[in-house]
N, C-alpha and C positions, 0 to 999 in steps of 0.2 A: 161213518156216523159216530157221534159222541153221545152216549146215553148216560143220563143221570137219573137219580130217583124221582126227579120232577119233570123230566122231559128229554128232548134230544136236540142236537144241533149237528154241525158238520165240523170236520177238521181234516188235516192232511199231514203226511209224514215229511220230515225234513232231515237234513244231515245224513247220518248213517242209518236212518230208518227206525231208530228207537225213540225218537222224539216226534211229537205232533204239535202243531199250532192250532188254536181255536180262539174263540172269544171268551173273555171272562164271564160275560153274562150267560154263556152256555153252561159253564161249570158251576157258577154261583158260589156257594160256600163249600161245595164238595171237596173232599181230599182225594177221593178215588172215583173213577168213572169206568164205564165199559166202552171199549172201542169195538165197533162192529164193522168188519171189513166188507168189501163189495161181494165177496163169496159167502158171507154169513158167519164167519168165524168171530166169536166173542173173545176179546182180549182185555185183561185188567190193565187199567191205566192209572198212574199216580199223577196228581196235579203238583207240579214242581214249582211253578211261579205264576203269579197273577198280578196284572196291573189293571185294576178296575178303572182307573182314569182313562187309559188308552184302550181299554176293553180287549186285552190280549191275555191268553193263558198258554203256558207251556206244559205239555203232558209228557210222561215217560212211560214206555212199556218195557218189560223185562222178558228175556228169553226168546224174543222173536223180533225180527226186523221187517218193516213194511217197505215197499218200494217208495222211495222219496221222490218228490217232484222238484225239478230244477227251479232255482230261484233266479229271477232276472235282477241285475243290479240297476237297471234303467227305469226311470219314472216314465209311465206311459204318456203318450201325447194325445191331444184332442183328435178325435175322429178315428183313432186306432181301434181295430176290432178286438174285442175281449170276450171271454167265455167264463161264466160262473158255473161251478159244479157244487152240488150239495144234496141234502136230503130234505127238500121242502115239504112242509105240512105233515107228512107221515114217513116213518122209517122205510116202508116198502117202496118209496119213491127215491131211495138213495141212488146216486149216480146221475141224477137229472142234470142236464146241461142246457144252459140258455146262452144266447149270443146277444151282444150289444156293442155299443161304441163308447169310447171315452168322451164325455162332455167337457171335462176339465178337471183341474186340480183345485180344490177349494180349501180355504182356511176358515175353520170354525172352532171357537172355544180353545184357541191356542194349538190346535192339531191340524195336520193336513189330512185331506180326504180325497179319494178318487171318486168322481161322480160319473156314473154310467147308467145307461138304460137297460143293461143286462138284468133280466127279471130275477128277483130274489123274493122269497117268502119266509115266514117263520120256519125254522129248521135248516135254512141255508146258512144261518149265522155260523161263522168260523170256517166256512169252506173257501177254497181258493178261487181267485180271479186270475185267469190265465191269459197270456198274450197269444198271438197267432202261432208262435213257436212252441206253445205248451208250457211255457215258463210262468211261474207265479209272479204276479205283479201286485197283488193285493189280497185282502181277506174280506169276505162278505160280512157286513155289519148291520146295516139298517136300510129300510126302504120307506119312502114317504107314501102315505095313502091319503087320498081325498075322498071322504064319504065312504070309506071301506073299500075303495077300488085302487088297485095298484096303478100308479101313474108313470112308471118308467123313470123315476128319479130315485136312484139308489146310491148308497155310500159304502165305500170300501176303504179299509186301512191300507195305506201303501206298505208293501212288504218290508221295505227297509226300516220304516218306523216300527212295524210289528216286531221285527228282529231286535231292534234296539230296546224296546220296552219289555221284551220277554227275557232280557238279561243275556241274550246270546251274542250281541254285537257291541 
């Protein structure tokens, strides 16, 4: 969980475990955030890079390394099973996992998006979208709602684009 003064979202460790990826809309204007691990440890995090257009933020923690998740270099294909992990709605729901399938890769506003029916809610933003091997293929970003009801139409940033826009690739 990535906690700010105004709310929370999700994130995940990459590389050597001292860096995390999340969405820029999760961190907002914050320069520092609190990372809350699954076991409840609070860690100070520094916002290192933000790309608001692509909605990606890179965080750094010092003095501790978290287990990093493997990143898949492959773009997921339609009908592939995927799993979204995050902290939907409330922090005490951290680690919630939902399953879905890839509906397709969409092009909108000059960016690629992964469309899936894996359920996400506010608070899932910035969490990983995993393939069946447990490798990250995307970052949870937005869900469409009709009349306040989740309709299974959700968008995820492809991980290769997220890495590129975070200044890492």
